[in-house]
ZADRENSE-214699 format. One line per 3 residues: number of its first residue (from 1); their letters; for each residue x negated, z negated, y of C-alpha. Coordinates in Angstrom, 1 decimal. Layout:
REM residues N
NUM) a) X:Z:Y; ...
//
This chain:
REM residues 85
1) mke) 12.8:31.2:31.4; 15.8:32.7:29.6; 19.5:31.2:30.9
4) qyd) 20.5:31.0:27.0; 18.3:31.0:24.0; 20.0:31.8:20.3
7) fsg) 19.3:29.4:18.1; 21.4:31.0:15.3; 18.5:31.8:12.7
10) gtr) 17.2:28.3:13.2; 16.8:25.9:10.5; 17.2:21.4:11.1
13) gav) 14.4:19.5:10.3; 10.7:18.7:10.9; 8.6:21.3:12.5
16) mkt) 5.6:20.9:10.3; 5.5:20.2:6.7; 3.3:17.1:5.8
19) ske) 1.9:15.5:2.4; 2.1:12.0:3.8; 5.0:9.6:2.9
22) kit) 7.0:8.0:5.4; 6.9:4.1:4.4; 7.7:0.8:5.7
25) irl) 4.6:-1.7:5.4; 4.4:-5.2:7.0; 0.9:-6.3:8.7
28) dpd) 0.3:-8.9:10.7; 0.3:-8.4:14.6; -3.3:-9.1:15.3
31) viq) -4.5:-6.4:12.8; -2.1:-3.6:14.3; -3.3:-4.8:17.9
34) wfr) -6.9:-4.2:16.5; -6.3:-0.4:15.2; -4.3:-0.1:18.6
37) dqv) -7.2:-1.0:20.5; -9.7:0.9:18.5; -7.7:4.2:19.4
40) qgg) -7.1:3.4:23.7; -9.1:6.5:24.4; -6.6:8.7:22.2
43) gny) -5.7:9.2:18.5; -3.4:7.2:16.3; -3.7:4.4:15.0
46) qsl) -1.7:4.7:12.2; -3.3:7.5:11.3; -6.8:4.9:11.7
49) ind) -5.3:2.8:9.6; -4.8:5.8:7.1; -8.5:6.5:7.3
52) tlk) -9.8:3.1:6.4; -7.8:2.5:3.5; -8.9:5.9:2.0
55) ahi) -12.8:4.7:2.6; -12.0:1.1:1.4; -10.7:3.1:-1.9
58) kqq) -13.3:5.9:-2.1; -15.8:2.5:-2.1; -14.4:1.0:-5.1
61) gep) -16.1:2.2:-7.9; -13.7:0.4:-10.4; -10.3:1.9:-10.8
64) led) -7.2:0.0:-9.9; -6.4:-0.4:-13.6; -9.4:-1.7:-14.8
67) ilr) -9.6:-4.6:-11.8; -5.8:-5.7:-12.9; -7.2:-5.4:-17.0
70) rii) -10.1:-7.6:-16.3; -8.6:-10.1:-14.1; -5.4:-10.9:-16.3
73) ree) -8.3:-11.2:-19.2; -10.0:-13.6:-17.2; -6.5:-15.5:-16.5
76) mqa) -5.5:-15.7:-20.1; -8.8:-16.9:-21.2; -8.5:-19.6:-18.5
79) gkl) -5.2:-20.8:-19.2; -6.7:-21.0:-23.0; -8.9:-22.9:-21.9
82) qha) -7.1:-25.2:-19.9; -4.2:-25.4:-23.0; -6.8:-26.7:-25.1
85) a) -8.2:-29.6:-23.0
//
């Protein structure tokens, strides 16, 4: 090992660039614990949560926008029926 190192050409910041976005999310403690328990043998529980969400998204046949539009239409129709009664 050298006695001194020259870091004058170094740059600050993350060593690796990532395509992931850092967010704050609130999850129930039992949900977090379940994911942590799944990776006890090694791995990252946050990556497991991300992978699980991706798998769920892939299973969805209907785009989120279409789902929201359908729900809004249904609720508006139900509101009209209640208002008419």
